[in-house]
N, C-alpha and C positions, 0 to 999 in steps of 0.2 A: 402247090401238096406241102410241106417238107420234105427233107431228109439232110440223111443221118451222114457225116462223115468219121469215121473215126481214122486219126493217127495215133499211132504209137511209135516212132521214131522223130526225135526230137529235131532233129534236119528239118526234115520235114515240113513243121511248124515257120518255117522261117517265107515259104514259099507266099504262110498268110500271115503275113506281118500287119500287114497293109492293113485287112478288115479287122487284125486284135487291136488297132492301136487306135482305129476307128469306132470299134466300137466301147475300148476302154473309156477312153472320153464320155463316153454316155454308162455306164456304169452307176448307178447310185451310192456313197459312200464307198467308191476305188480308194484304193492299197498301194502300197508299191507291187503289195505281195500278189496281185492279178496282172501283174506287169507280165507282159513276154520274156522282158532281156531278164526278170528274177524265175522265173520257170523253168527259163535254158542255164543260169546259174546255180538253182535248187537241183536240179539234175547235173551237170558237171561234179556237184558234192557228193549229191547224196541218195543218188538215180541207180547208185548199182544194189542187183539183186526183185530191183520195183518191174512195174510194167506201167508204160506208160500206156494214159486212155482217155484224149482229148478226142471229146465230142466235139463237132463242129455243128452250127442247124444251120443248112442253106436252106431258100424258098429263094426259088425262077431267077439261078445259079448268083444266089447271093448270098454270104455270107450275115446272116440273121442274130446272131447267139451265139457263145462257145461255153463247154461243160469243162472244166476240167479236169480228170478225175487220174486216179494212180491205185492201183491194184500190188499187194503189200502183203506178205505173214508176218504175224504179230501174234506172241506170244501171250498167252494169255491164261486165268489161270484152269480156264474150258480145254488148254490145251493148243497148240498153233492155230491159225486164224488166220484164214483167206480175208481178206479185207480191201474192199472198192472203195477208195477213200478221196478225202481233198488233199492234193498232193501240197501242206502246212507246215507240217507237224511240229507244230506251234513256234514259227521264228516267226509269226504275226497272229493278231489277235481274234480276226475276222476273214473269212473266204463264205467266196460263193459265184453264182453265172453271171461272163464277163457279155457286161449288153443292156438293157433298155430294158425289153423284153425278156424278163426274164420268166415270165409261165408262162411262152410258146417255147424257151426253151429247155427249159423244165420238163414238159408235159412232152416233148420230142425225145428230150433223153433218156424219159424214165422208156416212155414205147417202145424207145429202141435194147435198150437192155434188159426189157422182159421179152425182143423176140430172137434174142444172141445166146448162143454156148454159155450157161451159167458156166464162170470163173471165179466163182468165190462166194463162201458160205455169209458175208455179211455186209450190206452194205452200210454203211456209219460215215454220215458226212457233218462234220461236227467243225467246232466256231460260229455257229451259224447266227448271224443278227434277228432279235427277231422283229428291231422295224423296217430294217429292210426284208426281211424273208414272208415275212405278211402271210404265213400260211403254205405258201408255195410251192415247199417240198413238200410237203404231207398230204396235199389235196392232189397235188399230181401224180406220188407216190399212192395213194388209193383210188386212182380213176383208170391204176392200171394195175389192179387186185393184189399190190405188194398188202403191206401188214406191219404200219411204219407204225413206232415207238419216240414221242417225241423227249429226250430226260434232259436234264438240265448237264451244262458244261463250265468249265471254266468262266467265271466272268470282269473282266476286267474295270480299273477301279482311273475314275479322269476326272477333271477337269473343264468343269463349262465355265467359258470367260465372259463377265460383262465391260458394257464397252468402256470402265473405268477400275484402275487396281486397287484403289481406297474401295470403291463398292465392293471387290472380293473381300482387302486385308479384314470388314467390317463382320463379314458373315463369318468371319474364324471364333471363336474361344477367347475371352479376352486376355489368358494369359499364351494364349498362344500371338495374337495379335504384338503383348508388347513386347516378342521373344521378337520376332519379324522385323517388327521396328529398329528394335535395340541393336538386332544382326546386323541389320545395312547401313546401320549410324555406324558401328565396329569396320562393318567391312570399308564403307565406303573413307574414315580415316585414316586407314590402314594404309588407304590406297588401291583396293583392289579394286580392279580394272574388270568390265564384263563384256568379249566380243562373244558374235553373232555374224557364223558365217550361214549362207543363205543366200543361193545364187537366185538375181533377179528374172535371169534368164533362160533356158535351155540352151546350154553350153551347143555347139556347136559338136557330128560326131570325133572329130580330129580334136576335139579338146581335151587338155587336160586336166584333170580331177586333182583339187589336190592334195596329192599328196605325199606331202611337208610336213600340212595339221594332224592328215590320219596317220601319222605315224608319230606324230606326237604324240597323238590320244592313246596308244599304242604302245610307246613305253610308259606314261605314266600309268598308261594298266597292268602292265609289267611289276610297278615300284605299288599294290597295294595289294587287297586282298584276294582280288582276280587273279594273279599268279599262284593264288594256291587253290583253288578250283576244282573242283572235279572233276563238275557239269558237263564241261567240251563245249559248253557255251557261252563265254567270257570274249572279248574282240583278240585276247591276248593271246589263246591258247591255244597248244598247239593243233586240235583235233576242229575249229573252226576260225585259226587265222584268215586262213587262206579263203574260207566262205564271206566272210564281213570285210573282207577287203576287197571281195569281189562285186561283194553290196555297195560296197562308198562309188563306185566306177559306174554303177551297172543305175547306182539315184543321182548319181553327180552331172551325169549325159542326158538324164528326163528331168535333170529340175528339181529335187526331191527331197536334196537331200538337206539337212540340216543340224548343225554342230555350233554349241553353246559353251566355252572358254570363258573362266576364271584364270587373270593372269595380277600375279604378286610378285612386286620387287623383278618383273623382267623374265620371270617363268609363271609355264604354267599349272596350275594349282587344282584344278580341276575343269573337269569336260562333259559333256553331253552327248550324248551321237542321237539325233531324231531321226525320224523323214517325216514328209511333209506333205501332203496336197490336199488343193479345196476348203483349205484354211483347216486342217484335221493333221494334227502333229500327233505322231506315235512315238513316245521314246523306246530306245533301241537300251541305250549302257550306259554305265555314268558311271564315277569314278573320281576320285581325288587324294591328292596328297597325305598321305599320312601326319608330317607334322605340320600341316596347316587344320589340322581339326582346332584350334583355338580361333580360328576366325569362320570356323561353322561354313566350310564352304559350300555340303549341300544347300543347306536352306537359304544361302544367298543366291546362289547358283538359279532353283527353281524360281524363288523370289523373280530375280532380274530375268528370268526368262519368260513367266507370266506376265510380267510388267509390261513388255516387248513386243509380247506374242497377243499380248491387246492395241499396244501403237499397229501394229501387221493389219490387224485383222484378223488373227485367230479368232478358232472359234470354242475350240474343241484338245485338250492336251488328255493323252491315252495315258498312260504311265502302265498300260497294259498288268496284265496276272500277276496276284502272289502279293507277296511283300504288302496285307492290306495292313500288319497295323504302323509301319514306316510312314505308308501314304496318303492313313488316314485324315490324320488332320491339312493335310490339304486339298480334298477331292470332296467334290457336290456331285456328283452322279455315280451310278454306279451299272455299264453297260453290260444287261447281261445277254448270255452266251446258250446256245441251244444244238447237241446234236440231236440228228434222226439216224433209226435205227430200222433197215428193214432185215430178220435174220430167214437166212434160208432153210424152208422148211425138210431141203432132204441133208443137210447137216446139222449129224451130232452135233460139231464141238456149241455151233453158234444156236444151236436151244439150250443148252447145257448156259452160253453164256449170254441167251433172253432171261432163263430162269434166275442169275446171279444177279444183273442190271433189276431185274423186277425187286429183290430183295434189298437189295443196295440203297434205292433209292424212296422203294413205299416204306422201309425201316428210317429212314433218315427223313423222312418225310414225315413217321407218324410223333 
């Protein structure tokens, strides 16, 4: 019989690091954002005012699955709403339970949430990959008397990689094919060099990440449009620079960092900061020197990245959500995402929000 252990202090999770790491290795389509080091980093920078609720499912004294959750109050059109959700906040495109037996993990977790005092108005699990979830969340909620609603969430735009770079190029429009080849030829003639930093083995805990390379990327970002960005989500922004640097450290130690750079006349003119795991590449941030626009560094860098990823055996490059108009020429796959909500019947604000969601999504569907 399963038992759920709830952990509310981030320091207490370190005692379960062995189980977390072992379960992570078995998690389908896992990403850096499902690692314990990332959760510790997230909590360090963004945990203020939130309650940590990590549910560990134990069977016969062994942890079989983990469901990381947080409680936070969000301002909505219905007023402040207490929400129980995943600890992602849009830093990555997808999230889900840790471990291979996700059905059992979700079943035990939903049973536990129904049996414990309710301190939230809305259970809102976002960033769900339906190809991984396969209806588990919806069904386990239903099994425990909840009334889940499946709603669309922000899709992510991706490049599914074939076996050959020319095969990929041949699938693009004739105009864009010509543009890729012309741009690459012009960059080669100008002496533009692409360099990729991806450690082939996991560094030890005592190994130092390549800070010089990362700091060079940050300095370049400060010279681009990112310096004027007010979103607080760029690697050079004062509100998020320390977070991104810590993520770089942790991903480097886990062997999940990937940085592509372009150099011209002994200086970096472009960078692409990515995370990778099991052949899946997630593009995080990129930037290029303003005075290098004539070399079309964005096109050159992504083309080199695709070609090199094919050579390395990568399966997919996830370019993330947003900016579809920029990515549309490259992508050949849209990764759908869902949110699944259960609204507390006893919460007026949650029920107002439920009606708002119904109106928004049904109107757009019509």
